[in-house]
Every structure is written in structure tokens, then in C-alpha cells.
C-alpha positions in Angstrom: 0.0 0.0 0.0 2.8 2.4 0.9 4.7 1.6 -2.2 1.6 2.4 -4.4 1.0 5.6 -2.5 4.7 6.7 -2.9 4.8 5.8 -6.6 1.8 7.7 -7.9 0.4 11.2 -7.2 -2.8 11.2 -5.2 -4.5 14.3 -6.6 -5.8 12.8 -9.8 -3.1 14.1 -12.1 -2.0 12.1 -15.2 1.0 12.1 -17.6 0.7 13.3 -21.2 -0.7 9.9 -22.2 -3.5 10.0 -19.6 -2.0 7.4 -17.3 -1.7 8.1 -13.5 1.3 10.3 -12.9 4.4 8.6 -11.4 5.9 10.9 -8.8 9.6 10.2 -9.5 9.2 10.7 -13.2 6.8 13.7 -13.4 6.1 17.1 -11.9 7.6 18.7 -8.9 10.5 21.2 -9.4 12.0 19.2 -12.3 9.3 20.7 -14.6 9.6 24.2 -13.3 12.6 25.3 -15.4 10.5 24.8 -18.6 7.4 26.5 -17.2 9.3 29.4 -15.7 11.5 29.9 -18.8 8.3 29.9 -20.9 6.7 32.5 -18.6 9.9 34.6 -18.5 10.1 34.7 -22.3 6.4 35.3 -22.8 6.5 38.2 -20.4 9.6 39.6 -22.0 7.7 39.5 -25.3 4.6 41.1 -23.8 6.4 43.9 -21.9 8.8 44.4 -24.7 6.0 45.7 -26.9 3.6 47.1 -24.2 6.0 49.1 -21.9 6.7 51.8 -24.5 3.4 51.4 -26.4 2.0 54.8 -25.3 5.0 56.5 -26.9 4.5 54.5 -30.1 0.8 55.7 -30.2 2.0 59.3 -29.8 5.0 59.2 -32.2 3.9 56.8 -34.9 0.1 57.0 -34.8 0.1 60.7 -34.0 -2.2 60.5 -31.0 -2.5 63.0 -28.1 -1.7 62.2 -24.4 -5.3 61.4 -23.4 -6.1 59.3 -26.6 -2.8 57.4 -26.4 -3.2 56.7 -22.7 -6.8 55.5 -23.1 -5.9 53.3 -26.1 -3.1 51.6 -24.1 -5.3 51.0 -21.0 -8.2 49.7 -23.2 -5.9 47.3 -25.0 -4.2 46.3 -21.7 -7.6 45.7 -20.2 -8.6 43.4 -23.0 -5.3 41.5 -22.5 -6.5 40.7 -19.0 -10.2 40.1 -19.7 -9.4 37.5 -22.4 -8.1 35.0 -19.8 -11.7 34.2 -19.1 -11.9 32.7 -22.6 -8.7 30.6 -22.2 -9.7 29.5 -18.8 -13.1 28.3 -19.9 -11.6 26.3 -22.7 -9.0 24.8 -20.4 -11.3 23.8 -17.6 -14.2 22.7 -19.7 -12.7 21.0 -22.8 -9.0 20.5 -23.6 -7.0 21.1 -20.4 -4.4 23.6 -19.5 -1.5 22.1 -21.6 -3.3 22.2 -24.9 -4.8 25.6 -24.2 -1.4 27.0 -23.7 0.0 25.3 -26.8 -2.9 26.6 -29.0 -3.0 30.2 -27.9 0.8 30.6 -28.2 0.4 30.2 -32.0 -2.2 33.1 -32.0 0.3 35.1 -29.9 3.1 34.7 -32.4 0.8 35.6 -35.3 0.0 38.9 -33.6 3.6 39.7 -32.8 4.6 39.0 -36.4 1.9 41.3 -37.8 2.9 44.0 -35.3 6.5 43.7 -36.5 5.4 44.1 -40.1 3.4 47.2 -39.3 6.5 48.8 -37.9 9.0 47.7 -40.6 7.4 46.8 -43.9 7.1 49.6 -46.4 3.5 50.4 -47.1 2.4 49.0 -43.8 4.3 51.4 -41.6 3.3 55.1 -41.3 5.2 57.6 -43.4 7.0 60.2 -41.4 8.5 63.6 -42.3 10.5 65.8 -40.0 9.6 63.6 -37.0 5.8 63.9 -37.7 4.0 60.7 -38.8 0.7 60.5 -40.8 -0.7 57.0 -40.6 -3.5 56.0 -42.9 -6.7 54.3 -41.6 -5.5 51.0 -43.0 -2.2 51.3 -41.2 -3.8 52.2 -37.9 -6.3 49.3 -38.3 -3.4 46.9 -38.9 -1.7 48.0 -35.7 -4.8 47.5 -33.7 -5.6 44.1 -35.3 -2.1 42.9 -34.3 -2.5 44.3 -30.8 -5.8 42.5 -30.3 -4.5 39.2 -31.7 -1.7 39.5 -29.1 -4.4 40.2 -26.5 -6.2 37.0 -27.5 -3.0 35.0 -27.4 -1.7 36.3 -24.0 -5.3 36.0 -22.6 -5.5 32.3 -23.5 -2.1 31.6 -22.0 -2.0 33.7 -18.9 -4.6 32.0 -16.6 -3.3 28.5 -17.5 0.4 28.8 -16.9 0.3 29.6 -13.2 -2.3 26.9 -12.6 -0.4 24.4 -14.8 2.7 25.1 -12.8 0.9 24.6 -9.5 -0.6 21.3 -10.9 3.0 19.9 -10.9 2.9 19.7 -7.0 0.8 17.0 -5.4 -1.4 18.6 -2.7 -1.7 15.3 -0.8 2.1 15.2 -0.3 3.1 17.7 2.4 6.6 18.2 1.0 5.3 19.0 -2.4 2.6 21.2 -1.0 5.2 23.4 0.7 7.1 23.8 -2.6 3.9 24.9 -4.4 3.7 28.0 -2.3 7.3 28.8 -3.1 6.6 28.2 -6.8 4.2 31.2 -7.0 6.9 33.5 -5.6 9.5 32.3 -8.2 6.8 32.3 -10.9 6.4 36.0 -10.3 10.2 36.4 -10.1 10.5 34.9 -13.6 7.8 37.4 -14.9 9.9 40.3 -13.7 13.2 39.0 -15.1 11.5 39.2 -18.5 10.1 42.6 -17.6 13.6 43.7 -16.6 15.1 42.9 -20.0 12.1 44.4 -21.8 12.0 47.7 -20.0 15.8 48.2 -20.3 17.2 46.7 -23.5 14.0 46.5 -25.7 12.8 50.0 -24.8 16.2 51.4 -25.7 16.2 49.5 -29.0 12.7 50.9 -29.8 13.8 54.5 -29.0 17.3 54.5 -30.6 17.4 51.7 -33.2 13.8 51.4 -34.5 10.4 50.1 -33.8 10.8 47.2 -36.4 13.7 45.7 -34.3 11.9 46.7 -31.1 8.8 44.6 -32.0 10.7 41.9 -34.0 12.8 40.8 -31.0 9.7 40.1 -28.9 8.4 37.9 -31.7 11.6 35.8 -31.7 11.6 35.6 -27.9 8.0 34.3 -28.0 9.1 31.6 -30.4 11.8 30.6 -27.8 9.0 30.5 -25.2 7.1 27.9 -27.3 10.2 25.7 -27.6 10.9 25.9 -23.9 7.3 24.9 -23.1 7.3 21.8 -25.4 10.6 20.6 -24.1 9.1 19.6 -20.8 6.1 17.8 -22.3 7.0 14.3 -21.2 7.6 15.5 -17.6 4.4 17.4 -17.0 1.5 16.4 -14.8 -2.0 17.1 -16.1 -5.4 17.7 -14.4 -8.3 16.4 -16.5 -10.8 19.0 -17.6 -13.9 18.8 -15.4 -16.6 19.9 -17.9 -18.1 23.4 -18.3 -18.0 25.2 -14.9 -20.5 27.8 -16.2 -23.0 25.0 -16.9 -22.6 23.6 -13.3 -23.1 27.1 -11.9 -26.2 27.6 -14.0 -27.5 24.2 -12.8 -27.2 25.2 -9.1 -28.9 28.5 -9.7 -31.8 27.0 -11.7 -32.3 24.1 -9.2 -32.3 26.6 -6.3 -34.9 28.7 -7.9 -37.1 25.7 -8.8 -37.0 24.7 -5.1 -37.5 28.1 -3.7 -40.4 26.9 -1.6 -38.6 23.7 -0.3 -37.3 23.8 3.3 -33.6 22.9 3.8 -33.2 20.2 6.5 -31.5 21.1 9.7 -29.3 18.0 9.4 -27.0 19.0 6.5 -25.9 15.4 6.1 -29.3 14.8 4.4 -28.3 17.0 1.5 -27.6 15.1 -1.7 -24.1 13.9 -2.3 -22.8 10.8 -4.1 -21.6 8.0 -1.9 -18.3 7.4 -3.6 -15.2 9.0 -2.2 -14.6 10.8 -5.5 -16.6 13.8 -6.4 -19.1 13.6 -9.3 -17.1 16.4 -11.0 -14.1 15.0 -12.8 -10.8 16.4 -11.5 -12.4 17.7 -8.3 -12.4 16.6 -4.7 -15.5 16.7 -2.6 -16.2 20.0 -0.7 -17.7 20.1 2.7 -20.9 22.0 3.4 -20.7 25.6 4.6 -23.4 27.7 6.2 -23.1 30.7 3.9 -25.6 31.4 1.0 -28.1 29.0 2.5 -30.6 29.6 -0.3 -28.3 27.7 -2.7 -28.5 24.6 -0.4 -32.0 24.1 -1.8 -30.4 22.8 -5.0 -29.1 19.8 -3.0 -32.4 19.0 -1.2 -33.6 15.6 -2.5 -37.4 15.6 -2.8 -39.6 12.6 -3.5 -39.8 13.7 -7.1 -36.0 13.6 -7.3 -35.9 10.2 -5.8 -38.3 8.9 -8.3 -36.2 10.1 -11.2 -33.4 8.0 -12.7 -31.0 9.2 -13.7 -30.8 12.4 -11.6 -31.8 15.6 -13.5 -28.8 18.0 -12.8 -31.1 21.0 -13.4 -33.3 19.9 -10.4 -30.8 18.2 -8.0 -27.1 19.1 -7.5 -24.5 17.6 -5.2 -23.3 19.4 -2.1 -19.9 19.7 -3.9 -21.5 21.4 -6.9 -23.3 23.8 -4.6 -20.1 24.6 -2.7 -18.4 25.3 -6.0 -20.7 28.2 -6.6 -20.4 29.3 -2.9 -16.6 29.4 -3.3 -16.9 31.7 -6.3 -19.4 34.0 -4.5 -17.1 34.2 -1.5 -14.1 35.1 -3.7 -15.9 37.9 -5.6 -15.7 40.6 -2.9 -11.9 39.9 -2.5 -11.6 40.0 -6.3 -13.4 43.4 -6.6 -11.0 44.9 -4.0 -8.1 44.4 -6.4 -9.6 46.6 -9.2 -8.4 49.9 -7.7 -5.0 48.4 -7.0 -4.8 47.5 -10.7 -5.7 51.0 -11.7 -2.7 52.3 -9.7 -0.5 49.7 -11.3 -1.6 50.7 -14.8 -0.2 54.2 -14.3 3.3 52.8 -14.9 2.6 52.3 -18.6 0.7 55.6 -19.0 1.0 58.6 -16.6 4.4 57.7 -15.2 5.8 57.5 -18.8 4.1 60.8 -19.8 5.5 62.4 -16.6 9.0 61.0 -17.4 8.9 62.5 -20.9 9.0 66.0 -19.4 12.1 65.3 -17.1 15.8 65.4 -17.8 16.6 61.9 -19.2 20.3 62.4 -19.7 22.8 59.9 -18.3 26.1 61.6 -19.2 26.7 63.9 -22.2 25.6 61.5 -24.9 23.0 59.0 -23.6 19.4 59.6 -22.8 17.4 56.9 -21.0 13.9 56.3 -22.5 11.2 57.4 -20.0 9.5 54.0 -20.3 12.7 52.3 -19.2 12.2 53.7 -15.7 9.8 50.7 -15.2 13.0 48.7 -14.8 13.0 49.9 -11.1 9.6 48.3 -10.6 11.1 45.1 -11.9 14.2 45.5 -9.8 12.0 46.1 -6.7 10.2 42.8 -7.4 13.4 40.9 -8.0 14.8 42.2 -4.8 11.7 41.6 -2.7 10.8 38.1 -3.9 13.9 36.3 -2.4 13.7 38.6 0.7 10.0 37.6 1.2 10.5 34.0 0.4 13.7 33.4 2.3 13.6 35.9 5.1 10.2 37.3 5.8 8.2 34.1 5.5 10.5 32.0 7.7 10.5 34.8 10.4 6.7 35.1 10.4 6.3 31.3 10.3 8.3 31.0 13.5 5.9 33.5 15.2 2.6 32.3 13.8 3.3 28.6 13.2 1.6 29.0 9.8 3.5 27.4 6.9 2.9 30.4 4.5 3.8 32.9 7.2 1.1 35.4 6.4 -2.4 34.4 5.4 -3.2 35.2 1.8 -5.6 37.9 2.8 -3.0 39.6 5.0 -0.5 39.5 2.3 -2.9 41.2 -0.2 -3.9 43.8 2.3 -0.3 44.8 2.9 0.1 45.4 -0.8 -3.0 47.6 -1.0 -1.6 49.9 1.6 1.8 50.1 0.0 0.1 51.1 -3.3 -1.3 54.3 -1.6 2.3 55.5 -1.0 3.2 55.0 -4.6 0.5 57.5 -5.7 1.6 59.9 -2.9 5.2 59.7 -4.2 4.1 60.3 -7.8 2.0 63.3 -6.7 4.8 64.8 -4.6 7.1 64.5 -7.5 4.6 66.2 -9.8 4.2 69.1 -7.4 8.0 69.6 -7.3 8.1 69.4 -11.1 5.4 72.0 -11.6 7.2 74.3 -9.1 10.4 73.9 -11.2 8.4 74.7 -14.3 7.1 77.9 -12.6 10.6 78.9 -11.3 12.2 78.6 -14.7 9.2 79.9 -16.8 8.9 76.7 -18.8 5.1 76.6 -19.1 5.2 76.6 -22.9 8.6 75.0 -23.5 7.4 71.6 -24.8 10.5 70.9 -27.0 12.9 70.8 -24.0 12.7 69.2 -20.6 12.3 70.3 -17.0 15.7 70.6 -15.2 14.9 67.7 -12.9 16.4 64.2 -13.2 14.0 61.5 -14.3 15.5 59.4 -11.6 13.3 61.2 -9.1 10.7 58.8 -10.4 12.5 55.8 -9.0 10.7 55.8 -5.6 7.2 55.6 -7.1 8.2 52.7 -9.3 10.0 50.9 -6.5 7.0 51.2 -4.2 4.7 49.8 -6.8 7.1 46.8 -7.1 6.9 46.3 -3.4 3.1 46.4 -3.5 3.1 43.8 -6.3 5.0 41.3 -4.2 2.3 41.3 -1.6 -0.9 41.9 -3.6 -0.4 40.3 -7.0 1.4 37.2 -5.8 -1.1 36.9 -2.9 -3.9 37.0 -5.5 -2.3 34.3 -7.6 -2.0 32.0 -4.6 -5.4 32.9 -3.1 -7.4 32.4 -6.2 -5.7 29.1 -7.0 -6.1 27.8 -3.4 -9.6 29.0 -2.8 -10.9 27.9 -6.2 -12.7 24.6 -6.6 -10.4 22.0 -8.1 -12.2 21.9 -11.5 -12.4 25.7 -11.8 -8.8 26.7 -11.1 -8.0 28.1 -14.5 -11.3 30.0 -14.4 -10.5 31.5 -11.0 -6.9 32.3 -12.1 -8.5 34.2 -15.0 -10.9 35.9 -12.6 -7.9 37.2 -10.7 -6.4 38.6 -13.9 -9.7 40.4 -14.8 -9.0 42.8 -11.9 -6.1 44.0 -14.0 -8.5 44.4 -16.9 -11.1 46.3 -15.0 -8.3 48.3 -13.4 -7.2 49.5 -16.8 -10.8 50.2 -17.9 -11.3 52.1 -14.6 -8.2 54.1 -15.4 -9.6 54.9 -18.9 -12.9 55.9 -17.3 -11.3 58.1 -14.7 -9.1 59.9 -17.3 -12.1 60.4 -19.5 -14.3 61.8 -16.7 -11.5 64.0 -15.3 -10.7 65.4 -18.7 -14.4 66.0 -19.4 -14.9 67.9 -16.1 -11.7 69.8 -15.9 -11.7 71.1 -19.5 -15.0 72.9 -19.2 -15.2 76.6 -19.9 -12.1 76.5 -22.0 -9.8 75.2 -19.3 -6.8 73.0 -20.3 -7.7 70.4 -17.6 -5.6 68.2 -15.4 -4.0 66.1 -18.2 -3.4 68.3 -21.3 -1.0 67.5 -24.1 1.4 70.1 -22.5 1.7 68.7 -18.9 3.5 71.9 -17.9 0.1 73.6 -18.1 -1.8 70.8 -16.3 -2.2 69.3 -12.9 -1.3 65.6 -13.1 -0.6 65.8 -9.4 -4.4 66.1 -8.8 -4.9 62.9 -10.7 -2.4 61.1 -8.5 -4.1 62.5 -5.3 -7.4 61.2 -6.6 -6.0 57.7 -7.0 -4.4 57.8 -3.5 -7.8 58.7 -2.0 -9.6 55.9 -4.0 -6.9 53.5 -2.8 -7.4 54.4 0.8 -11.2 54.0 0.5 -10.7 50.7 -1.2 -8.4 49.5 1.6 -11.1 50.4 4.2 -13.6 48.3 2.3 -11.1 45.5 2.0 -10.7 45.3 5.8 -14.4 44.5 6.1 -14.3 42.0 3.3 -11.3 40.1 4.6 -12.5 40.0 8.2 -15.8 38.3 7.1 -14.2 35.9 4.7 -14.6 32.1 5.2 -11.9 29.9 3.7 -12.9 27.0 1.5 -13.0 23.6 3.1 -12.3 20.4 1.2 -13.5 17.1 2.5 -10.0 16.5 3.9 -9.9 19.8 5.8 -13.3 18.9 7.4 -11.5 15.9 9.0 -9.1 18.1 10.9 -6.4 19.3 8.5 -5.5 23.0 9.2 -6.7 25.4 6.6 -5.3 28.7 7.8 -8.7 30.2 7.7 -11.3 31.4 10.2 -11.2 34.7 12.1 -7.4 34.9 12.0 -7.5 35.0 8.2 -7.2 38.8 8.1 -4.0 39.4 10.1 -2.2 37.5 12.8 -1.9 39.5 15.9 1.6 38.3 16.7 2.9 39.7 13.5 1.6 43.1 14.4 3.4 43.0 17.8 6.8 42.7 16.1 6.7 44.6 12.8 10.4 45.6 12.8 11.5 41.9 13.0 10.1 41.2 9.5 10.0 44.3 7.4 12.7 46.6 8.6 14.0 46.9 5.0 11.3 49.3 4.0 9.9 52.1 6.1 6.7 52.1 4.1 5.9 48.7 5.4 6.4 49.9 9.0 3.7 52.6 8.4 1.5 49.9 6.9 1.8 47.8 10.0 0.8 50.6 12.3 -2.3 51.2 10.1 -3.2 47.5 10.2 -2.6 47.2 13.9 -5.0 50.0 14.5 -7.8 48.3 12.5 -7.3 44.6 12.7 -5.8 43.6 16.0 -6.9 40.1 16.8 -6.7 38.5 20.2 -4.9 35.3 20.9 -8.1 33.6 22.1 -9.5 33.7 18.6 -7.2 31.2 17.0 -8.1 28.2 19.1 -11.8 28.9 18.4 -11.2 28.4 14.7 -9.4 25.1 15.3 -12.2 24.0 17.6 -14.7 24.7 14.9 -12.8 22.6 12.4 -12.6 19.7 14.8 -16.3 19.8 15.5 -17.0 19.6 11.8 -14.6 16.6 11.7 -16.8 14.8 14.2 -19.9 15.5 12.2 -18.3 13.9 9.1 -17.1 10.9 11.1 -20.6 10.3 12.4 -21.8 9.9 8.8 -19.2 7.3 7.9 -19.8 3.6 7.6 -19.5 1.7 11.0 -16.3 0.0 9.9 -14.5 3.3 9.6 -16.0 5.3 12.4 -13.5 4.2 15.1 -10.6 5.2 12.9 -12.2 8.4 12.0 -13.0 9.4 15.6 -9.5 8.5 16.7 -8.1 10.7 13.9 -10.3 13.6 14.7 -9.6 13.5 18.4 -5.8 13.3 17.9 -5.8 16.0 15.2 -4.3 13.4 12.8 -6.5 14.3 9.9 -3.7 14.0 7.3 -3.0 10.4 8.1 -6.6 9.6 7.6 -6.5 11.4 4.3 -3.5 9.2 3.1 -5.3 6.0 4.2 -8.4 7.0 2.2 -6.2 7.7 -0.9 -4.5 4.3 -0.5 -7.8 2.4 -0.5 -9.1 4.4 -3.4 -6.0 3.7 -5.4 -6.1 0.0 -4.7 -9.8 -0.2 -5.7 
């Protein structure tokens, strides 16, 4: 029995041929170099053409500041809304591997077309004396290429992180620990690609030409494809579980049909199949939770349901299917809280670049750094903070809290939300200083030169955004994967990415509204083409206030959140949830121990301590609740297994019971 358990994965993954995955031959860190290299190259290609895109819109498509910024954020938003398409196809039909493989082809087609629009005569705009006059067909070709890229990256993005996490067997504690570390290094690889893109490729676009600047990303994307396929024989695969949208619709319809039916007090009477496996392919059973009780009506088995054979899924759903929908509903408020953060993040590719265009970009007498290249400091910040967080902060917090991840996922995201406020404050303060310099030197209408302030004054705002990413974006990746139902993980990863999409769209909306209001009565507005006559600082203050309000709402959302419980967790495995999910009180008592590297984080801790201090007595209450649930499940087991189950629950040895259950299933 032990040999079988040790030989095969226990989470239902298979190899490329559909056979049960053998642990020693597949998955784990041996597959990560291929996945991380693929992600690094893909992000290099993406950032290589997107980081400087606002300047391409201005210089080659002859667009103004507002139009160029809105076109970039609209396109970027689409890049992050398209993951819903890729995730649906992956979860419902062909799986993550083949979805990634298919959409990479679309991606390369888009990059190739974009390269042609910047290099092939007749397709690229004609320019005289630095002024370009594109035809409608040329502009249409550029946007066609951009939205092909949006489709390609959208299909890939939700699947790669989930596919990487699939390589770690959750039933194996050693592999489970490595999975959490994988998400940190996954984001690290993203930013290695971004580092090269924002430095080398942006310089090439500015000083060599846009044809080379877009052609290199196309070649790098081809390398990403090769890297991904090289690991094919080593990958573990989760089988697609059918359409998640259909299952959600079935629960909603069944609940409405039974609106007048009373839910039994004994929740063990709710409908669930008797087998150990869930009825949903690729998904474990989920234990019943008390939230959204109306949806429980879908699992109430009436006499009419009992008379039907087979079961009509539009009238009767399993508890696991109902809990899938509940999991999504619980995630949505947390998801919504990330939209304003994404709006702040989107300023790096728009307003930060436009602000940098007005500053002194000289490095020595002969070299000028492109304004878009300042995003390299965001990337450097991430590259610096990932190993610090993974190797120093997490172990230190782990020793205090006893929690394997260190922080809860919600705590981690909350820290990032607060840090993002300081990035907007830094940008606003710099803009105030810039405008004062403009006034002091009388440069209001000098648009051909630059303000005598070094562009490197922008470094703090980029660096702070990078620190915020480490906490919020990586926290989101892990949170949405972990809290998603097993058969909906690509969909939920896509859902996390849609916050970036909606953040970009919100940025477009805010710019449009601000421009509309502030340009009344002949005023130039906050964001005119000549920023020396504007008030970009007011826009940054607006985002800082919105971020602060968003954090206040997040505190309420996080405090009320209930973590997902799988069937195994209901037997006593720790889930890290409950009332201590928001912030561990012991962390707040010793802030300087963990985050002394950045004073911004110290301020953050003081804010969090004021609002979210949790007493020590709350933690045991959560564990007690889990143990009580474990006893309820044991009571519903067959007689032959009750004694083992009770002993496991009483001793807190839920994991051993889980392994025994997996062994029996595998032997059967």
C-alpha cells in the first residue's frame, strides 16, 4: 500500500498519455525550469511591446496624451479580460496544456503582424521631420495585431500559473510546501522578463527602430514555445472537469425551482454521491458551509427527485457542486477589491511615462534613458523583494505564527493595498515639485525641451509599486488558486487577472471623466498634451484617495471571509482560515522583525494594527470549529471506519486519515 502511494500522485493528475502520474518521473521542481522559462520569455515579449506602447501611439500613430493613454489602457484591459476565454476552454474541454499550446500560436501571429506594421514599407506610417501621418488601414493593422496579441496572451496567462501549480501534489506535504514557493518564483520569472524588456528593448525601440523593437519580442516568444514543449514528457495534467458555467447555472436553476422547499436542519441529508470521489471530474468533494443558505435548496432531495433515474442535474445538484458556486461567491468581494490596485498599477505604462517624458533623461553627455525604461525599477524592486520575502520574511513570520505560509493570503494582499497608496503619494509629490520647477524657470510653454529635474526622481514611485506587487499580485495568484474549486482553477486564475483588466478600464474611465470635467469653460484640464500647463498631481491624489477608501472596504471583506473547506480539511487538516485569516496579531506586535528593509511597510503595520488587531483567544476557536466539523463527518461514515475516523479527529491526525483514504481508493 505504501509503495503504491509513494509511486503515484494522489491528486488525480496524469501524464501526457492519460496514465496516472508517477511521482519520481513527473512534476515537482523538475518541470519548473521549462514553465518558468516559458513565462519569462512570454512576459519579455509582452512587456517588450507594451511598456513603450504609449510613446508608439504618440510618435507613430500621431495621438495626443489622453487618446494614447486610453488606447493603451483599453488594450491592456482586453489582455486581462481575455483570460476568461482561455480558462473556460482549459477547464471545460482541452485542459491547460493544450490551451497554452494553442494560444501561443495566435500570440506569435499577432507579434509577427505588429512587427510588419513597424518595418514593412506600405504597412508602416510615413514620417517627415519627425511627424508621422498614418492611414486608416495602417492604424487598423496595428490594432488588429495588438488585439491578436491580447487574445494570445489571454489564452495563456490563466493557465500557466495553474499548470505550474498542478505539478505539485497537494496530498504530499513536502510538495505542497514547494507549491507556495513556486508562486513566488513564478512572479520572479515574470519580472526577469520585464527587466530585460524595460531596459534593452525599450532602448532599441527608441534608438534603433520600432521594427527591431517589435521583432525581437516575436523571436523571444518563439523561444517560449520551444521551452514549453521541451518539458512535455515530464508534466502532470489535471483532467478538464466539464463546463464550470454549466454547473453554476444548474445550481442557480435548481435553487430557484425549489425556492419553496425547506432545507433540512441536518445537512448530512443534503444530496451527495456515496463514492469517495466527487461527481465532478478532477475535483475533490467539498464540505458543506453555512453561507448562502438559499443555494442549499439545490441539494435538497425531494420525493420527485428520488423517483427520477438518472438524476436531473437541473433539479438536483450535489453538495460539492453547490459549494463550488459558494466558493466563487465568497471570492468575488476579494476579487473586486483588487480593481483599484490594478488602476494604480496601470499608471506605470501611461501617466508615469508621460510624466517622465518631461524630465531630464540624460545619463552623461551622450546617452538619454527612455522614459518607459524607468519601469525597470519596478522590476528590480520585485526581483529584490521576492527572495527577501520567500527566504527571510516568511520563515521569520512562520516562527511566530506557526503557519507554513507565514502570512495568510488575505493579510499579504492587504499589505500590498496599503503600499500602493504610498506609490501615488510619491508620484503626486514629484509632480508638485516638477510644476514648481516649471514655474521657477518659466517653462510653461517649452514643450521641446525638458524640466531641469532628473528622471531618476521617479525611482521611488516605481520601486514602491514593485513592493506592492509582491504582496498583492502574488497573494492573489495563490489565493485564487487555493480557494478555487479543483475543477475551476484556470477560471479562477483568469478571474484574478480580470482585476487588472477592470483596473485598466477604470483608469480609462477616470481619465475620460477627469478630462471632461476639468476642460469645461475652455480650461486645459488636469492632463493636457502640455503637462506643464496641467495638474497631473491632482490625478495622483485622486488615485491615492480611492486606494485608501478601497483598503477600508477590503478590511471589512477580509474580516468576514470564510476559507474554502475540502472534505479532507473537514476531517481536521489545518486550513489557515477562520477569524485569523485577516491578520495574525503576533505579526503586528513585532513589525520591525520582519519588514525593517522598507519604512513604508512599518507605516503599513501601524495602520493594520489599528484596524485589525486580533486577540490570541480567537485562534483556538477556529481550530475547535474545524474539529467539530470533523466529528460530524465521522458520524456519517460507515461503521467499519467510524472508530478510525474518531481517533483521527480526536488526535488531530487528519492528514494520516486522508492518506489512508487515498490508498484504499488507489487499490480499488
